[in-house]
PyMOL Python script that loads the backbone (N, CA, C, O; Angstrom):
from pymol import cmd

cmd.read_pdbstr("""\
ATOM      1  N   UNK A   1    -139.864 -71.957 -28.445  1.00  0.00           N
ATOM      2  CA  UNK A   1    -138.746 -72.534 -27.154  1.00  0.00           C
ATOM      3  C   UNK A   1    -137.228 -72.245 -27.201  1.00  0.00           C
ATOM      4  O   UNK A   1    -136.392 -72.363 -26.305  1.00  0.00           O
ATOM      5  N   UNK A   2    -137.074 -71.792 -28.617  1.00  0.00           N
ATOM      6  CA  UNK A   2    -135.495 -71.155 -28.743  1.00  0.00           C
ATOM      7  C   UNK A   2    -135.450 -69.888 -28.185  1.00  0.00           C
ATOM      8  O   UNK A   2    -134.343 -69.401 -27.956  1.00  0.00           O
ATOM      9  N   UNK A   3    -136.575 -69.197 -27.897  1.00  0.00           N
ATOM     10  CA  UNK A   3    -136.418 -67.819 -27.268  1.00  0.00           C
ATOM     11  C   UNK A   3    -136.120 -68.058 -25.916  1.00  0.00           C
ATOM     12  O   UNK A   3    -135.127 -67.578 -25.368  1.00  0.00           O
ATOM     13  N   UNK A   4    -137.111 -68.932 -25.241  1.00  0.00           N
ATOM     14  CA  UNK A   4    -136.815 -69.318 -23.862  1.00  0.00           C
ATOM     15  C   UNK A   4    -135.475 -70.062 -23.568  1.00  0.00           C
ATOM     16  O   UNK A   4    -134.840 -69.715 -22.571  1.00  0.00           O
ATOM     17  N   UNK A   5    -135.035 -70.993 -24.311  1.00  0.00           N
ATOM     18  CA  UNK A   5    -133.737 -71.557 -24.298  1.00  0.00           C
ATOM     19  C   UNK A   5    -132.592 -70.538 -24.547  1.00  0.00           C
ATOM     20  O   UNK A   5    -131.540 -70.630 -23.914  1.00  0.00           O
ATOM     21  N   UNK A   6    -132.786 -69.632 -25.411  1.00  0.00           N
ATOM     22  CA  UNK A   6    -131.629 -68.728 -25.599  1.00  0.00           C
ATOM     23  C   UNK A   6    -131.624 -67.705 -24.234  1.00  0.00           C
ATOM     24  O   UNK A   6    -130.547 -67.318 -23.778  1.00  0.00           O
ATOM     25  N   UNK A   7    -132.762 -67.350 -23.698  1.00  0.00           N
ATOM     26  CA  UNK A   7    -132.649 -66.456 -22.504  1.00  0.00           C
ATOM     27  C   UNK A   7    -132.083 -66.945 -21.438  1.00  0.00           C
ATOM     28  O   UNK A   7    -131.434 -66.201 -20.703  1.00  0.00           O
ATOM     29  N   UNK A   8    -132.230 -68.288 -21.165  1.00  0.00           N
ATOM     30  CA  UNK A   8    -131.775 -69.079 -20.046  1.00  0.00           C
ATOM     31  C   UNK A   8    -130.302 -69.281 -20.386  1.00  0.00           C
ATOM     32  O   UNK A   8    -129.518 -69.177 -19.442  1.00  0.00           O
ATOM     33  N   UNK A   9    -129.782 -69.569 -21.657  1.00  0.00           N
ATOM     34  CA  UNK A   9    -128.391 -69.804 -22.010  1.00  0.00           C
ATOM     35  C   UNK A   9    -127.563 -68.676 -21.920  1.00  0.00           C
ATOM     36  O   UNK A   9    -126.348 -68.850 -21.828  1.00  0.00           O
ATOM     37  N   UNK A  10    -128.059 -67.493 -21.934  1.00  0.00           N
ATOM     38  CA  UNK A  10    -127.497 -66.157 -21.643  1.00  0.00           C
ATOM     39  C   UNK A  10    -127.575 -65.750 -20.449  1.00  0.00           C
ATOM     40  O   UNK A  10    -127.167 -64.610 -20.229  1.00  0.00           O
ATOM     41  N   UNK A  11    -128.038 -66.438 -19.491  1.00  0.00           N
ATOM     42  CA  UNK A  11    -128.020 -66.140 -18.062  1.00  0.00           C
ATOM     43  C   UNK A  11    -129.214 -65.503 -17.452  1.00  0.00           C
ATOM     44  O   UNK A  11    -129.134 -64.988 -16.336  1.00  0.00           O
ATOM     45  N   UNK A  12    -130.284 -65.513 -18.114  1.00  0.00           N
ATOM     46  CA  UNK A  12    -131.500 -65.213 -17.713  1.00  0.00           C
ATOM     47  C   UNK A  12    -131.909 -65.939 -16.633  1.00  0.00           C
ATOM     48  O   UNK A  12    -131.364 -67.038 -16.535  1.00  0.00           O
ATOM     49  N   UNK A  13    -132.937 -65.569 -15.550  1.00  0.00           N
ATOM     50  CA  UNK A  13    -133.457 -66.342 -14.597  1.00  0.00           C
ATOM     51  C   UNK A  13    -134.838 -66.439 -14.310  1.00  0.00           C
ATOM     52  O   UNK A  13    -135.320 -67.158 -13.434  1.00  0.00           O
ATOM     53  N   UNK A  14    -135.583 -65.548 -15.222  1.00  0.00           N
ATOM     54  CA  UNK A  14    -137.076 -65.266 -14.877  1.00  0.00           C
ATOM     55  C   UNK A  14    -137.567 -64.983 -16.422  1.00  0.00           C
ATOM     56  O   UNK A  14    -136.855 -64.296 -17.154  1.00  0.00           O
ATOM     57  N   UNK A  15    -138.785 -65.526 -16.885  1.00  0.00           N
ATOM     58  CA  UNK A  15    -139.503 -64.996 -17.667  1.00  0.00           C
ATOM     59  C   UNK A  15    -140.841 -65.046 -17.051  1.00  0.00           C
ATOM     60  O   UNK A  15    -141.125 -65.809 -16.128  1.00  0.00           O
ATOM     61  N   UNK A  16    -141.639 -64.219 -17.585  1.00  0.00           N
ATOM     62  CA  UNK A  16    -143.378 -63.970 -17.263  1.00  0.00           C
ATOM     63  C   UNK A  16    -143.950 -64.498 -18.619  1.00  0.00           C
ATOM     64  O   UNK A  16    -143.669 -63.851 -19.628  1.00  0.00           O
ATOM     65  N   UNK A  17    -144.753 -65.654 -18.738  1.00  0.00           N
ATOM     66  CA  UNK A  17    -145.248 -65.731 -19.827  1.00  0.00           C
ATOM     67  C   UNK A  17    -146.780 -65.902 -19.738  1.00  0.00           C
ATOM     68  O   UNK A  17    -147.223 -66.702 -18.914  1.00  0.00           O
ATOM     69  N   UNK A  18    -147.618 -65.204 -20.531  1.00  0.00           N
ATOM     70  CA  UNK A  18    -148.861 -65.032 -19.954  1.00  0.00           C
ATOM     71  C   UNK A  18    -149.741 -66.076 -21.152  1.00  0.00           C
ATOM     72  O   UNK A  18    -149.589 -66.047 -22.373  1.00  0.00           O
ATOM     73  N   UNK A  19    -150.535 -66.833 -20.479  1.00  0.00           N
ATOM     74  CA  UNK A  19    -151.081 -67.748 -21.505  1.00  0.00           C
ATOM     75  C   UNK A  19    -152.699 -67.554 -21.099  1.00  0.00           C
ATOM     76  O   UNK A  19    -153.093 -67.692 -19.941  1.00  0.00           O
ATOM     77  N   UNK A  20    -153.369 -67.294 -21.957  1.00  0.00           N
ATOM     78  CA  UNK A  20    -154.932 -67.123 -21.513  1.00  0.00           C
ATOM     79  C   UNK A  20    -155.825 -67.093 -22.927  1.00  0.00           C
ATOM     80  O   UNK A  20    -155.432 -66.573 -23.972  1.00  0.00           O
ATOM     81  N   UNK A  21    -156.738 -67.569 -22.791  1.00  0.00           N
ATOM     82  CA  UNK A  21    -157.570 -67.404 -24.073  1.00  0.00           C
ATOM     83  C   UNK A  21    -158.715 -66.383 -23.551  1.00  0.00           C
ATOM     84  O   UNK A  21    -159.199 -66.268 -22.425  1.00  0.00           O
ATOM     85  N   UNK A  22    -158.938 -65.802 -24.546  1.00  0.00           N
ATOM     86  CA  UNK A  22    -160.244 -64.585 -24.431  1.00  0.00           C
ATOM     87  C   UNK A  22    -161.542 -64.960 -23.856  1.00  0.00           C
ATOM     88  O   UNK A  22    -162.125 -64.229 -23.055  1.00  0.00           O
ATOM     89  N   UNK A  23    -162.153 -66.462 -24.386  1.00  0.00           N
ATOM     90  CA  UNK A  23    -163.100 -66.824 -24.162  1.00  0.00           C
ATOM     91  C   UNK A  23    -163.260 -67.091 -22.499  1.00  0.00           C
ATOM     92  O   UNK A  23    -164.269 -66.859 -21.833  1.00  0.00           O
ATOM     93  N   UNK A  24    -162.162 -67.566 -22.092  1.00  0.00           N
ATOM     94  CA  UNK A  24    -162.075 -67.957 -20.919  1.00  0.00           C
ATOM     95  C   UNK A  24    -162.170 -66.859 -20.086  1.00  0.00           C
ATOM     96  O   UNK A  24    -163.081 -66.901 -19.258  1.00  0.00           O
ATOM     97  N   UNK A  25    -161.537 -65.998 -20.099  1.00  0.00           N
ATOM     98  CA  UNK A  25    -161.323 -64.457 -19.528  1.00  0.00           C
ATOM     99  C   UNK A  25    -162.902 -63.803 -19.331  1.00  0.00           C
ATOM    100  O   UNK A  25    -163.426 -63.289 -18.342  1.00  0.00           O
ATOM    101  N   UNK A  26    -163.396 -64.040 -20.640  1.00  0.00           N
ATOM    102  CA  UNK A  26    -164.979 -63.323 -20.554  1.00  0.00           C
ATOM    103  C   UNK A  26    -165.715 -64.100 -19.566  1.00  0.00           C
ATOM    104  O   UNK A  26    -166.296 -63.571 -18.619  1.00  0.00           O
ATOM    105  N   UNK A  27    -165.690 -65.457 -19.802  1.00  0.00           N
ATOM    106  CA  UNK A  27    -166.486 -66.296 -19.077  1.00  0.00           C
ATOM    107  C   UNK A  27    -166.400 -66.222 -17.549  1.00  0.00           C
ATOM    108  O   UNK A  27    -167.322 -66.420 -16.758  1.00  0.00           O
ATOM    109  N   UNK A  28    -165.168 -65.909 -17.283  1.00  0.00           N
ATOM    110  CA  UNK A  28    -164.637 -65.741 -15.731  1.00  0.00           C
ATOM    111  C   UNK A  28    -165.350 -64.499 -15.304  1.00  0.00           C
ATOM    112  O   UNK A  28    -165.824 -64.420 -14.171  1.00  0.00           O
ATOM    113  N   UNK A  29    -165.446 -63.502 -16.194  1.00  0.00           N
ATOM    114  CA  UNK A  29    -165.808 -62.217 -15.929  1.00  0.00           C
ATOM    115  C   UNK A  29    -167.379 -62.194 -15.703  1.00  0.00           C
ATOM    116  O   UNK A  29    -167.859 -61.467 -14.833  1.00  0.00           O
ATOM    117  N   UNK A  30    -168.022 -62.854 -16.354  1.00  0.00           N
ATOM    118  CA  UNK A  30    -169.483 -63.198 -15.973  1.00  0.00           C
ATOM    119  C   UNK A  30    -169.809 -64.031 -14.898  1.00  0.00           C
ATOM    120  O   UNK A  30    -170.842 -63.930 -14.236  1.00  0.00           O
ATOM    121  N   UNK A  31    -168.898 -64.875 -14.724  1.00  0.00           N
ATOM    122  CA  UNK A  31    -169.013 -65.684 -13.245  1.00  0.00           C
ATOM    123  C   UNK A  31    -167.713 -66.234 -12.774  1.00  0.00           C
ATOM    124  O   UNK A  31    -167.262 -67.345 -13.053  1.00  0.00           O
ATOM    125  N   UNK A  32    -167.140 -65.277 -11.989  1.00  0.00           N
ATOM    126  CA  UNK A  32    -165.898 -65.690 -11.588  1.00  0.00           C
ATOM    127  C   UNK A  32    -165.557 -66.790 -10.360  1.00  0.00           C
ATOM    128  O   UNK A  32    -164.478 -67.258  -9.995  1.00  0.00           O
ATOM    129  N   UNK A  33    -166.823 -66.989  -9.913  1.00  0.00           N
ATOM    130  CA  UNK A  33    -166.679 -68.219  -8.989  1.00  0.00           C
ATOM    131  C   UNK A  33    -166.517 -69.609  -9.755  1.00  0.00           C
ATOM    132  O   UNK A  33    -166.092 -70.619  -9.193  1.00  0.00           O
ATOM    133  N   UNK A  34    -166.860 -69.565 -10.961  1.00  0.00           N
ATOM    134  CA  UNK A  34    -166.503 -70.690 -11.413  1.00  0.00           C
ATOM    135  C   UNK A  34    -164.990 -71.095 -12.046  1.00  0.00           C
ATOM    136  O   UNK A  34    -164.641 -72.085 -12.689  1.00  0.00           O
ATOM    137  N   UNK A  35    -164.346 -70.073 -11.653  1.00  0.00           N
ATOM    138  CA  UNK A  35    -162.759 -70.018 -12.240  1.00  0.00           C
ATOM    139  C   UNK A  35    -162.118 -69.683 -10.883  1.00  0.00           C
ATOM    140  O   UNK A  35    -161.512 -68.611 -10.895  1.00  0.00           O
ATOM    141  N   UNK A  36    -162.110 -70.385  -9.656  1.00  0.00           N
ATOM    142  CA  UNK A  36    -161.522 -70.115  -8.661  1.00  0.00           C
ATOM    143  C   UNK A  36    -159.790 -70.140  -8.754  1.00  0.00           C
ATOM    144  O   UNK A  36    -159.083 -69.401  -8.068  1.00  0.00           O
ATOM    145  N   UNK A  37    -159.273 -71.130  -9.729  1.00  0.00           N
ATOM    146  CA  UNK A  37    -157.805 -71.159 -10.069  1.00  0.00           C
ATOM    147  C   UNK A  37    -157.191 -70.194 -11.034  1.00  0.00           C
ATOM    148  O   UNK A  37    -155.998 -70.261 -11.331  1.00  0.00           O
ATOM    149  N   UNK A  38    -158.085 -69.208 -11.571  1.00  0.00           N
ATOM    150  CA  UNK A  38    -157.642 -68.298 -12.388  1.00  0.00           C
ATOM    151  C   UNK A  38    -156.690 -67.229 -11.952  1.00  0.00           C
ATOM    152  O   UNK A  38    -157.158 -66.268 -11.340  1.00  0.00           O
ATOM    153  N   UNK A  39    -155.590 -67.278 -12.162  1.00  0.00           N
ATOM    154  CA  UNK A  39    -154.461 -66.006 -11.545  1.00  0.00           C
ATOM    155  C   UNK A  39    -154.303 -65.139 -12.697  1.00  0.00           C
ATOM    156  O   UNK A  39    -154.077 -65.528 -13.843  1.00  0.00           O
ATOM    157  N   UNK A  40    -154.435 -63.947 -12.319  1.00  0.00           N
ATOM    158  CA  UNK A  40    -153.810 -62.891 -13.323  1.00  0.00           C
ATOM    159  C   UNK A  40    -152.848 -62.024 -12.628  1.00  0.00           C
ATOM    160  O   UNK A  40    -152.665 -62.031 -11.410  1.00  0.00           O
ATOM    161  N   UNK A  41    -152.247 -61.278 -13.479  1.00  0.00           N
ATOM    162  CA  UNK A  41    -150.906 -60.381 -13.201  1.00  0.00           C
ATOM    163  C   UNK A  41    -151.532 -59.157 -13.348  1.00  0.00           C
ATOM    164  O   UNK A  41    -152.251 -58.898 -14.313  1.00  0.00           O
ATOM    165  N   UNK A  42    -151.294 -58.375 -12.427  1.00  0.00           N
ATOM    166  CA  UNK A  42    -152.273 -57.088 -11.991  1.00  0.00           C
ATOM    167  C   UNK A  42    -151.164 -56.044 -11.573  1.00  0.00           C
ATOM    168  O   UNK A  42    -150.662 -56.037 -10.449  1.00  0.00           O
ATOM    169  N   UNK A  43    -150.872 -55.278 -12.452  1.00  0.00           N
ATOM    170  CA  UNK A  43    -149.986 -53.870 -12.009  1.00  0.00           C
ATOM    171  C   UNK A  43    -148.667 -54.223 -10.940  1.00  0.00           C
ATOM    172  O   UNK A  43    -148.233 -53.539 -10.013  1.00  0.00           O
ATOM    173  N   UNK A  44    -148.231 -55.509 -11.426  1.00  0.00           N
ATOM    174  CA  UNK A  44    -146.837 -55.665 -10.511  1.00  0.00           C
ATOM    175  C   UNK A  44    -147.339 -56.744  -9.403  1.00  0.00           C
ATOM    176  O   UNK A  44    -146.441 -57.087  -8.635  1.00  0.00           O
ATOM    177  N   UNK A  45    -148.312 -57.203  -9.230  1.00  0.00           N
ATOM    178  CA  UNK A  45    -148.656 -58.345  -8.363  1.00  0.00           C
ATOM    179  C   UNK A  45    -149.583 -59.286  -8.913  1.00  0.00           C
ATOM    180  O   UNK A  45    -150.362 -58.951  -9.805  1.00  0.00           O
ATOM    181  N   UNK A  46    -149.545 -60.571  -8.385  1.00  0.00           N
ATOM    182  CA  UNK A  46    -150.594 -61.585  -9.024  1.00  0.00           C
ATOM    183  C   UNK A  46    -151.742 -61.704  -8.026  1.00  0.00           C
ATOM    184  O   UNK A  46    -151.610 -61.386  -6.844  1.00  0.00           O
ATOM    185  N   UNK A  47    -153.064 -62.255  -8.638  1.00  0.00           N
ATOM    186  CA  UNK A  47    -153.948 -62.287  -7.863  1.00  0.00           C
ATOM    187  C   UNK A  47    -155.145 -63.265  -8.420  1.00  0.00           C
ATOM    188  O   UNK A  47    -155.400 -63.348  -9.622  1.00  0.00           O
ATOM    189  N   UNK A  48    -155.757 -63.899  -7.535  1.00  0.00           N
ATOM    190  CA  UNK A  48    -156.684 -64.719  -7.983  1.00  0.00           C
ATOM    191  C   UNK A  48    -157.886 -63.701  -8.765  1.00  0.00           C
ATOM    192  O   UNK A  48    -158.207 -62.645  -8.220  1.00  0.00           O
ATOM    193  N   UNK A  49    -158.391 -64.045  -9.838  1.00  0.00           N
ATOM    194  CA  UNK A  49    -159.256 -63.443 -10.751  1.00  0.00           C
ATOM    195  C   UNK A  49    -160.538 -62.932  -9.705  1.00  0.00           C
ATOM    196  O   UNK A  49    -161.037 -61.811  -9.607  1.00  0.00           O
ATOM    197  N   UNK A  50    -160.869 -64.211  -8.962  1.00  0.00           N
ATOM    198  CA  UNK A  50    -162.348 -64.170  -8.328  1.00  0.00           C
ATOM    199  C   UNK A  50    -162.001 -63.349  -6.924  1.00  0.00           C
ATOM    200  O   UNK A  50    -162.988 -62.888  -6.351  1.00  0.00           O
ATOM    201  N   UNK A  51    -160.885 -63.150  -6.393  1.00  0.00           N
ATOM    202  CA  UNK A  51    -160.843 -62.116  -5.309  1.00  0.00           C
ATOM    203  C   UNK A  51    -160.725 -60.693  -5.836  1.00  0.00           C
ATOM    204  O   UNK A  51    -160.811 -59.865  -4.928  1.00  0.00           O
ATOM    205  N   UNK A  52    -160.569 -60.228  -6.934  1.00  0.00           N
ATOM    206  CA  UNK A  52    -160.658 -58.987  -7.135  1.00  0.00           C
ATOM    207  C   UNK A  52    -162.155 -58.243  -7.314  1.00  0.00           C
ATOM    208  O   UNK A  52    -163.171 -58.840  -7.670  1.00  0.00           O
ATOM    209  N   UNK A  53    -162.086 -57.014  -7.036  1.00  0.00           N
ATOM    210  CA  UNK A  53    -163.368 -56.530  -7.139  1.00  0.00           C
ATOM    211  C   UNK A  53    -163.991 -56.680  -8.620  1.00  0.00           C
ATOM    212  O   UNK A  53    -163.285 -56.965  -9.588  1.00  0.00           O
ATOM    213  N   UNK A  54    -165.416 -56.454  -8.706  1.00  0.00           N
ATOM    214  CA  UNK A  54    -165.800 -56.211 -10.152  1.00  0.00           C
ATOM    215  C   UNK A  54    -164.904 -55.026 -11.052  1.00  0.00           C
ATOM    216  O   UNK A  54    -164.408 -55.221 -12.162  1.00  0.00           O
ATOM    217  N   UNK A  55    -164.856 -53.999 -10.411  1.00  0.00           N
ATOM    218  CA  UNK A  55    -164.208 -52.944 -11.178  1.00  0.00           C
ATOM    219  C   UNK A  55    -162.741 -53.380 -11.563  1.00  0.00           C
ATOM    220  O   UNK A  55    -162.284 -53.005 -12.642  1.00  0.00           O
ATOM    221  N   UNK A  56    -162.130 -54.019 -10.867  1.00  0.00           N
ATOM    222  CA  UNK A  56    -160.614 -54.301 -11.091  1.00  0.00           C
ATOM    223  C   UNK A  56    -160.677 -55.490 -12.060  1.00  0.00           C
ATOM    224  O   UNK A  56    -159.712 -55.712 -12.791  1.00  0.00           O
ATOM    225  N   UNK A  57    -161.616 -56.153 -12.090  1.00  0.00           N
ATOM    226  CA  UNK A  57    -161.796 -57.483 -13.041  1.00  0.00           C
ATOM    227  C   UNK A  57    -161.973 -56.946 -14.379  1.00  0.00           C
ATOM    228  O   UNK A  57    -161.373 -57.323 -15.386  1.00  0.00           O
ATOM    229  N   UNK A  58    -162.796 -56.091 -14.307  1.00  0.00           N
ATOM    230  CA  UNK A  58    -162.983 -55.154 -15.446  1.00  0.00           C
ATOM    231  C   UNK A  58    -161.945 -54.476 -16.168  1.00  0.00           C
ATOM    232  O   UNK A  58    -161.917 -54.518 -17.398  1.00  0.00           O
ATOM    233  N   UNK A  59    -160.964 -53.762 -15.397  1.00  0.00           N
ATOM    234  CA  UNK A  59    -159.722 -53.296 -15.714  1.00  0.00           C
ATOM    235  C   UNK A  59    -158.913 -54.372 -16.457  1.00  0.00           C
ATOM    236  O   UNK A  59    -158.456 -54.186 -17.585  1.00  0.00           O
ATOM    237  N   UNK A  60    -158.749 -55.615 -15.691  1.00  0.00           N
ATOM    238  CA  UNK A  60    -157.985 -56.620 -16.103  1.00  0.00           C
ATOM    239  C   UNK A  60    -158.458 -57.026 -17.459  1.00  0.00           C
ATOM    240  O   UNK A  60    -157.545 -57.241 -18.256  1.00  0.00           O
ATOM    241  N   UNK A  61    -159.579 -57.168 -17.872  1.00  0.00           N
ATOM    242  CA  UNK A  61    -160.281 -57.362 -18.997  1.00  0.00           C
ATOM    243  C   UNK A  61    -159.894 -56.551 -20.211  1.00  0.00           C
ATOM    244  O   UNK A  61    -159.451 -57.010 -21.263  1.00  0.00           O
ATOM    245  N   UNK A  62    -160.136 -55.207 -19.905  1.00  0.00           N
ATOM    246  CA  UNK A  62    -159.812 -54.145 -20.814  1.00  0.00           C
ATOM    247  C   UNK A  62    -158.235 -54.259 -21.228  1.00  0.00           C
ATOM    248  O   UNK A  62    -157.925 -54.172 -22.417  1.00  0.00           O
ATOM    249  N   UNK A  63    -157.420 -54.421 -20.390  1.00  0.00           N
ATOM    250  CA  UNK A  63    -156.006 -54.414 -20.354  1.00  0.00           C
ATOM    251  C   UNK A  63    -155.671 -55.396 -21.343  1.00  0.00           C
ATOM    252  O   UNK A  63    -154.825 -55.218 -22.220  1.00  0.00           O
ATOM    253  N   UNK A  64    -156.522 -56.696 -21.145  1.00  0.00           N
ATOM    254  CA  UNK A  64    -156.044 -57.980 -21.944  1.00  0.00           C
ATOM    255  C   UNK A  64    -156.316 -57.855 -23.151  1.00  0.00           C
ATOM    256  O   UNK A  64    -155.531 -58.248 -24.015  1.00  0.00           O
ATOM    257  N   UNK A  65    -157.839 -57.107 -23.526  1.00  0.00           N
ATOM    258  CA  UNK A  65    -158.163 -57.033 -24.887  1.00  0.00           C
ATOM    259  C   UNK A  65    -157.482 -55.804 -25.589  1.00  0.00           C
ATOM    260  O   UNK A  65    -157.526 -55.754 -26.818  1.00  0.00           O
ATOM    261  N   UNK A  66    -156.884 -54.853 -24.911  1.00  0.00           N
ATOM    262  CA  UNK A  66    -156.009 -53.800 -25.709  1.00  0.00           C
ATOM    263  C   UNK A  66    -154.937 -54.362 -26.149  1.00  0.00           C
ATOM    264  O   UNK A  66    -154.353 -53.894 -27.126  1.00  0.00           O
ATOM    265  N   UNK A  67    -154.563 -55.297 -25.599  1.00  0.00           N
ATOM    266  CA  UNK A  67    -153.205 -55.961 -25.802  1.00  0.00           C
ATOM    267  C   UNK A  67    -153.311 -56.933 -26.954  1.00  0.00           C
ATOM    268  O   UNK A  67    -152.244 -57.287 -27.456  1.00  0.00           O
ATOM    269  N   UNK A  68    -154.450 -57.425 -27.457  1.00  0.00           N
ATOM    270  CA  UNK A  68    -154.907 -58.362 -28.342  1.00  0.00           C
ATOM    271  C   UNK A  68    -154.665 -57.945 -30.010  1.00  0.00           C
ATOM    272  O   UNK A  68    -155.036 -58.712 -30.899  1.00  0.00           O
TER     273      UNK A  68
END
""", "prot")
cmd.dss("prot")
cmd.show_as("cartoon", "prot")
cmd.util.cbc("prot")
cmd.orient("prot")
């Protein structure tokens, strides 16, 4: 909280925070239709996970796992 408050106190206007658990992402990978509201950030844009091609969904998962 201090980091976020400090950012805005210093004049910052935007913070992107990613909150997702690996289990939910893996479950969405198996059956994306069950997670219609899951939004992911992908190379400069956001998209509903379910709307991505299977290949692109796999790319998102691989990038997420590499960051863990």
